[in-house]
mmCIF file of the C-alpha atoms, coordinates in Angstrom:
data_MODEL
# 
_entry.id   MODEL 
# 
loop_
_atom_site.group_PDB 
_atom_site.id 
_atom_site.type_symbol 
_atom_site.label_atom_id 
_atom_site.label_alt_id 
_atom_site.label_comp_id 
_atom_site.label_asym_id 
_atom_site.label_entity_id 
_atom_site.label_seq_id 
_atom_site.pdbx_PDB_ins_code 
_atom_site.Cartn_x 
_atom_site.Cartn_y 
_atom_site.Cartn_z 
_atom_site.occupancy 
_atom_site.B_iso_or_equiv 
_atom_site.pdbx_formal_charge 
_atom_site.auth_seq_id 
_atom_site.auth_comp_id 
_atom_site.auth_asym_id 
_atom_site.auth_atom_id 
_atom_site.pdbx_PDB_model_num 
ATOM 1   C CA . UNK A 1 1   ? -10.523 -48.074 14.825  1.00 0.00 ? 1   UNK A CA 1 
ATOM 2   C CA . UNK A 1 2   ? -9.731  -46.109 17.932  1.00 0.00 ? 2   UNK A CA 1 
ATOM 3   C CA . UNK A 1 3   ? -6.831  -44.578 16.042  1.00 0.00 ? 3   UNK A CA 1 
ATOM 4   C CA . UNK A 1 4   ? -9.135  -43.047 13.424  1.00 0.00 ? 4   UNK A CA 1 
ATOM 5   C CA . UNK A 1 5   ? -11.264 -41.421 16.139  1.00 0.00 ? 5   UNK A CA 1 
ATOM 6   C CA . UNK A 1 6   ? -8.175  -40.074 17.865  1.00 0.00 ? 6   UNK A CA 1 
ATOM 7   C CA . UNK A 1 7   ? -6.947  -38.590 14.573  1.00 0.00 ? 7   UNK A CA 1 
ATOM 8   C CA . UNK A 1 8   ? -10.279 -36.855 13.997  1.00 0.00 ? 8   UNK A CA 1 
ATOM 9   C CA . UNK A 1 9   ? -10.297 -35.482 17.532  1.00 0.00 ? 9   UNK A CA 1 
ATOM 10  C CA . UNK A 1 10  ? -6.702  -34.285 17.168  1.00 0.00 ? 10  UNK A CA 1 
ATOM 11  C CA . UNK A 1 11  ? -7.413  -32.679 13.786  1.00 0.00 ? 11  UNK A CA 1 
ATOM 12  C CA . UNK A 1 12  ? -10.482 -30.925 15.183  1.00 0.00 ? 12  UNK A CA 1 
ATOM 13  C CA . UNK A 1 13  ? -8.475  -29.651 18.166  1.00 0.00 ? 13  UNK A CA 1 
ATOM 14  C CA . UNK A 1 14  ? -5.700  -28.402 15.868  1.00 0.00 ? 14  UNK A CA 1 
ATOM 15  C CA . UNK A 1 15  ? -8.200  -26.648 13.601  1.00 0.00 ? 15  UNK A CA 1 
ATOM 16  C CA . UNK A 1 16  ? -9.876  -24.994 16.576  1.00 0.00 ? 16  UNK A CA 1 
ATOM 17  C CA . UNK A 1 17  ? -6.505  -23.817 17.916  1.00 0.00 ? 17  UNK A CA 1 
ATOM 18  C CA . UNK A 1 18  ? -5.465  -22.374 14.563  1.00 0.00 ? 18  UNK A CA 1 
ATOM 19  C CA . UNK A 1 19  ? -8.751  -20.589 14.089  1.00 0.00 ? 19  UNK A CA 1 
ATOM 20  C CA . UNK A 1 20  ? -8.761  -19.077 17.545  1.00 0.00 ? 20  UNK A CA 1 
ATOM 21  C CA . UNK A 1 21  ? -5.148  -17.924 17.727  1.00 0.00 ? 21  UNK A CA 1 
ATOM 22  C CA . UNK A 1 22  ? -3.595  -17.701 14.288  1.00 0.00 ? 22  UNK A CA 1 
ATOM 23  C CA . UNK A 1 23  ? -5.965  -15.516 12.344  1.00 0.00 ? 23  UNK A CA 1 
ATOM 24  C CA . UNK A 1 24  ? -5.464  -11.839 13.030  1.00 0.00 ? 24  UNK A CA 1 
ATOM 25  C CA . UNK A 1 25  ? -7.216  -9.041  11.209  1.00 0.00 ? 25  UNK A CA 1 
ATOM 26  C CA . UNK A 1 26  ? -6.092  -5.655  10.008  1.00 0.00 ? 26  UNK A CA 1 
ATOM 27  C CA . UNK A 1 27  ? -7.488  -4.107  13.195  1.00 0.00 ? 27  UNK A CA 1 
ATOM 28  C CA . UNK A 1 28  ? -5.766  -6.620  15.471  1.00 0.00 ? 28  UNK A CA 1 
ATOM 29  C CA . UNK A 1 29  ? -3.587  -5.016  18.131  1.00 0.00 ? 29  UNK A CA 1 
ATOM 30  C CA . UNK A 1 30  ? 0.137   -5.744  18.111  1.00 0.00 ? 30  UNK A CA 1 
ATOM 31  C CA . UNK A 1 31  ? 1.089   -9.207  19.310  1.00 0.00 ? 31  UNK A CA 1 
ATOM 32  C CA . UNK A 1 32  ? 2.687   -9.848  22.667  1.00 0.00 ? 32  UNK A CA 1 
ATOM 33  C CA . UNK A 1 33  ? 6.079   -9.898  20.932  1.00 0.00 ? 33  UNK A CA 1 
ATOM 34  C CA . UNK A 1 34  ? 5.599   -6.197  20.166  1.00 0.00 ? 34  UNK A CA 1 
ATOM 35  C CA . UNK A 1 35  ? 5.285   -6.546  16.415  1.00 0.00 ? 35  UNK A CA 1 
ATOM 36  C CA . UNK A 1 36  ? 2.813   -4.488  14.491  1.00 0.00 ? 36  UNK A CA 1 
ATOM 37  C CA . UNK A 1 37  ? 1.884   -3.866  10.891  1.00 0.00 ? 37  UNK A CA 1 
ATOM 38  C CA . UNK A 1 38  ? 4.573   -2.624  8.532   1.00 0.00 ? 38  UNK A CA 1 
ATOM 39  C CA . UNK A 1 39  ? 4.789   1.158   8.263   1.00 0.00 ? 39  UNK A CA 1 
ATOM 40  C CA . UNK A 1 40  ? 2.975   2.708   5.344   1.00 0.00 ? 40  UNK A CA 1 
ATOM 41  C CA . UNK A 1 41  ? 5.165   3.672   2.394   1.00 0.00 ? 41  UNK A CA 1 
ATOM 42  C CA . UNK A 1 42  ? 6.395   7.220   2.025   1.00 0.00 ? 42  UNK A CA 1 
ATOM 43  C CA . UNK A 1 43  ? 4.378   9.160   -0.554  1.00 0.00 ? 43  UNK A CA 1 
ATOM 44  C CA . UNK A 1 44  ? 6.156   9.931   -3.819  1.00 0.00 ? 44  UNK A CA 1 
ATOM 45  C CA . UNK A 1 45  ? 7.013   13.638  -4.127  1.00 0.00 ? 45  UNK A CA 1 
ATOM 46  C CA . UNK A 1 46  ? 4.879   15.424  -6.744  1.00 0.00 ? 46  UNK A CA 1 
ATOM 47  C CA . UNK A 1 47  ? 7.897   16.465  -8.811  1.00 0.00 ? 47  UNK A CA 1 
ATOM 48  C CA . UNK A 1 48  ? 8.888   12.779  -9.126  1.00 0.00 ? 48  UNK A CA 1 
ATOM 49  C CA . UNK A 1 49  ? 5.410   11.806  -10.317 1.00 0.00 ? 49  UNK A CA 1 
ATOM 50  C CA . UNK A 1 50  ? 5.406   14.733  -12.729 1.00 0.00 ? 50  UNK A CA 1 
ATOM 51  C CA . UNK A 1 51  ? 8.814   13.673  -14.080 1.00 0.00 ? 51  UNK A CA 1 
ATOM 52  C CA . UNK A 1 52  ? 7.620   10.114  -14.671 1.00 0.00 ? 52  UNK A CA 1 
ATOM 53  C CA . UNK A 1 53  ? 4.466   11.235  -16.456 1.00 0.00 ? 53  UNK A CA 1 
ATOM 54  C CA . UNK A 1 54  ? 6.135   13.891  -18.584 1.00 0.00 ? 54  UNK A CA 1 
ATOM 55  C CA . UNK A 1 55  ? 9.028   11.568  -19.508 1.00 0.00 ? 55  UNK A CA 1 
ATOM 56  C CA . UNK A 1 56  ? 6.682   8.748   -20.481 1.00 0.00 ? 56  UNK A CA 1 
ATOM 57  C CA . UNK A 1 57  ? 4.415   10.883  -22.628 1.00 0.00 ? 57  UNK A CA 1 
ATOM 58  C CA . UNK A 1 58  ? 7.357   12.776  -24.147 1.00 0.00 ? 58  UNK A CA 1 
ATOM 59  C CA . UNK A 1 59  ? 8.755   9.476   -25.431 1.00 0.00 ? 59  UNK A CA 1 
ATOM 60  C CA . UNK A 1 60  ? 5.329   8.462   -26.739 1.00 0.00 ? 60  UNK A CA 1 
ATOM 61  C CA . UNK A 1 61  ? 4.880   11.762  -28.571 1.00 0.00 ? 61  UNK A CA 1 
ATOM 62  C CA . UNK A 1 62  ? 8.433   11.686  -29.921 1.00 0.00 ? 62  UNK A CA 1 
ATOM 63  C CA . UNK A 1 63  ? 7.908   8.149   -31.280 1.00 0.00 ? 63  UNK A CA 1 
ATOM 64  C CA . UNK A 1 64  ? 4.425   8.720   -32.697 1.00 0.00 ? 64  UNK A CA 1 
ATOM 65  C CA . UNK A 1 65  ? 4.860   12.294  -33.852 1.00 0.00 ? 65  UNK A CA 1 
ATOM 66  C CA . UNK A 1 66  ? 1.442   13.328  -32.541 1.00 0.00 ? 66  UNK A CA 1 
ATOM 67  C CA . UNK A 1 67  ? 0.222   14.942  -29.373 1.00 0.00 ? 67  UNK A CA 1 
ATOM 68  C CA . UNK A 1 68  ? -2.838  13.733  -27.530 1.00 0.00 ? 68  UNK A CA 1 
ATOM 69  C CA . UNK A 1 69  ? -5.220  15.492  -25.214 1.00 0.00 ? 69  UNK A CA 1 
ATOM 70  C CA . UNK A 1 70  ? -3.424  16.423  -22.002 1.00 0.00 ? 70  UNK A CA 1 
ATOM 71  C CA . UNK A 1 71  ? -6.305  15.226  -19.854 1.00 0.00 ? 71  UNK A CA 1 
ATOM 72  C CA . UNK A 1 72  ? -6.331  11.781  -21.491 1.00 0.00 ? 72  UNK A CA 1 
ATOM 73  C CA . UNK A 1 73  ? -2.619  11.581  -20.675 1.00 0.00 ? 73  UNK A CA 1 
ATOM 74  C CA . UNK A 1 74  ? -3.364  12.334  -17.024 1.00 0.00 ? 74  UNK A CA 1 
ATOM 75  C CA . UNK A 1 75  ? -1.462  15.620  -17.180 1.00 0.00 ? 75  UNK A CA 1 
ATOM 76  C CA . UNK A 1 76  ? -2.352  19.041  -15.917 1.00 0.00 ? 76  UNK A CA 1 
ATOM 77  C CA . UNK A 1 77  ? -2.079  22.011  -18.238 1.00 0.00 ? 77  UNK A CA 1 
ATOM 78  C CA . UNK A 1 78  ? 1.231   22.986  -16.615 1.00 0.00 ? 78  UNK A CA 1 
ATOM 79  C CA . UNK A 1 79  ? 2.656   19.483  -17.048 1.00 0.00 ? 79  UNK A CA 1 
ATOM 80  C CA . UNK A 1 80  ? 1.516   19.515  -20.672 1.00 0.00 ? 80  UNK A CA 1 
ATOM 81  C CA . UNK A 1 81  ? 3.429   22.731  -21.252 1.00 0.00 ? 81  UNK A CA 1 
ATOM 82  C CA . UNK A 1 82  ? 6.545   21.074  -19.855 1.00 0.00 ? 82  UNK A CA 1 
ATOM 83  C CA . UNK A 1 83  ? 5.920   18.095  -22.155 1.00 0.00 ? 83  UNK A CA 1 
ATOM 84  C CA . UNK A 1 84  ? 5.686   20.310  -25.234 1.00 0.00 ? 84  UNK A CA 1 
ATOM 85  C CA . UNK A 1 85  ? 8.970   22.039  -24.409 1.00 0.00 ? 85  UNK A CA 1 
ATOM 86  C CA . UNK A 1 86  ? 10.670  18.714  -23.710 1.00 0.00 ? 86  UNK A CA 1 
ATOM 87  C CA . UNK A 1 87  ? 9.444   17.133  -26.960 1.00 0.00 ? 87  UNK A CA 1 
ATOM 88  C CA . UNK A 1 88  ? 10.553  20.131  -29.050 1.00 0.00 ? 88  UNK A CA 1 
ATOM 89  C CA . UNK A 1 89  ? 14.049  19.926  -27.566 1.00 0.00 ? 89  UNK A CA 1 
ATOM 90  C CA . UNK A 1 90  ? 14.124  16.110  -27.883 1.00 0.00 ? 90  UNK A CA 1 
ATOM 91  C CA . UNK A 1 91  ? 13.213  16.246  -31.594 1.00 0.00 ? 91  UNK A CA 1 
ATOM 92  C CA . UNK A 1 92  ? 16.131  18.567  -32.278 1.00 0.00 ? 92  UNK A CA 1 
ATOM 93  C CA . UNK A 1 93  ? 18.456  16.415  -30.151 1.00 0.00 ? 93  UNK A CA 1 
ATOM 94  C CA . UNK A 1 94  ? 17.353  13.259  -31.959 1.00 0.00 ? 94  UNK A CA 1 
ATOM 95  C CA . UNK A 1 95  ? 18.153  14.818  -35.360 1.00 0.00 ? 95  UNK A CA 1 
ATOM 96  C CA . UNK A 1 96  ? 21.584  15.966  -34.195 1.00 0.00 ? 96  UNK A CA 1 
ATOM 97  C CA . UNK A 1 97  ? 22.745  13.134  -31.948 1.00 0.00 ? 97  UNK A CA 1 
ATOM 98  C CA . UNK A 1 98  ? 20.345  10.191  -32.205 1.00 0.00 ? 98  UNK A CA 1 
ATOM 99  C CA . UNK A 1 99  ? 17.637  8.487   -30.176 1.00 0.00 ? 99  UNK A CA 1 
ATOM 100 C CA . UNK A 1 100 ? 19.787  7.727   -27.126 1.00 0.00 ? 100 UNK A CA 1 
ATOM 101 C CA . UNK A 1 101 ? 20.744  11.375  -26.724 1.00 0.00 ? 101 UNK A CA 1 
ATOM 102 C CA . UNK A 1 102 ? 17.098  12.392  -27.123 1.00 0.00 ? 102 UNK A CA 1 
ATOM 103 C CA . UNK A 1 103 ? 16.066  9.914   -24.437 1.00 0.00 ? 103 UNK A CA 1 
ATOM 104 C CA . UNK A 1 104 ? 18.648  11.285  -21.998 1.00 0.00 ? 104 UNK A CA 1 
ATOM 105 C CA . UNK A 1 105 ? 17.533  14.826  -22.778 1.00 0.00 ? 105 UNK A CA 1 
ATOM 106 C CA . UNK A 1 106 ? 13.899  13.899  -22.092 1.00 0.00 ? 106 UNK A CA 1 
ATOM 107 C CA . UNK A 1 107 ? 14.802  12.629  -18.638 1.00 0.00 ? 107 UNK A CA 1 
ATOM 108 C CA . UNK A 1 108 ? 16.883  15.725  -17.770 1.00 0.00 ? 108 UNK A CA 1 
ATOM 109 C CA . UNK A 1 109 ? 14.465  18.309  -19.150 1.00 0.00 ? 109 UNK A CA 1 
ATOM 110 C CA . UNK A 1 110 ? 11.354  16.661  -17.709 1.00 0.00 ? 110 UNK A CA 1 
ATOM 111 C CA . UNK A 1 111 ? 12.999  16.535  -14.281 1.00 0.00 ? 111 UNK A CA 1 
ATOM 112 C CA . UNK A 1 112 ? 14.181  20.148  -14.446 1.00 0.00 ? 112 UNK A CA 1 
ATOM 113 C CA . UNK A 1 113 ? 10.796  21.391  -15.679 1.00 0.00 ? 113 UNK A CA 1 
ATOM 114 C CA . UNK A 1 114 ? 8.840   19.512  -13.028 1.00 0.00 ? 114 UNK A CA 1 
ATOM 115 C CA . UNK A 1 115 ? 11.140  20.526  -10.175 1.00 0.00 ? 115 UNK A CA 1 
ATOM 116 C CA . UNK A 1 116 ? 10.876  24.162  -11.252 1.00 0.00 ? 116 UNK A CA 1 
ATOM 117 C CA . UNK A 1 117 ? 7.126   23.960  -11.721 1.00 0.00 ? 117 UNK A CA 1 
ATOM 118 C CA . UNK A 1 118 ? 6.519   22.536  -8.263  1.00 0.00 ? 118 UNK A CA 1 
ATOM 119 C CA . UNK A 1 119 ? 9.001   24.946  -6.687  1.00 0.00 ? 119 UNK A CA 1 
ATOM 120 C CA . UNK A 1 120 ? 6.930   27.863  -7.963  1.00 0.00 ? 120 UNK A CA 1 
ATOM 121 C CA . UNK A 1 121 ? 3.537   26.507  -6.954  1.00 0.00 ? 121 UNK A CA 1 
ATOM 122 C CA . UNK A 1 122 ? 2.619   23.671  -9.297  1.00 0.00 ? 122 UNK A CA 1 
ATOM 123 C CA . UNK A 1 123 ? -1.014  23.024  -10.002 1.00 0.00 ? 123 UNK A CA 1 
ATOM 124 C CA . UNK A 1 124 ? -2.270  25.180  -7.142  1.00 0.00 ? 124 UNK A CA 1 
ATOM 125 C CA . UNK A 1 125 ? -0.754  28.288  -8.698  1.00 0.00 ? 125 UNK A CA 1 
ATOM 126 C CA . UNK A 1 126 ? -3.933  29.130  -10.577 1.00 0.00 ? 126 UNK A CA 1 
ATOM 127 C CA . UNK A 1 127 ? -7.019  27.673  -12.232 1.00 0.00 ? 127 UNK A CA 1 
ATOM 128 C CA . UNK A 1 128 ? -6.419  24.754  -14.579 1.00 0.00 ? 128 UNK A CA 1 
ATOM 129 C CA . UNK A 1 129 ? -2.689  24.882  -14.001 1.00 0.00 ? 129 UNK A CA 1 
# 
């Protein structure tokens, strides 16, 4: 049974080694190989976030036919104004050229509106904007 004792001793030694050397934490310094944590991701530009939100909610409004409260949509008042303009244009486009054309228009108009809005100040331009 000496083999069983040797296995236990070996397993305990392995466990101790793993626990003492293999478990780093978020505050651990870089390893001796010079590696460190991955760089943090680049923040998404506000006009890109605006475009995503306005495009999403424009499609929802176009499909349902009803507007919701801009705050429940996570939009600012300025983004909601862009949404209303986009949906009006998309409704007309859908009647003339179909749903696919309306979808493409939503993407273009939301992008253009958001880029313009953030170029001229965005939400910091005034109260509740």
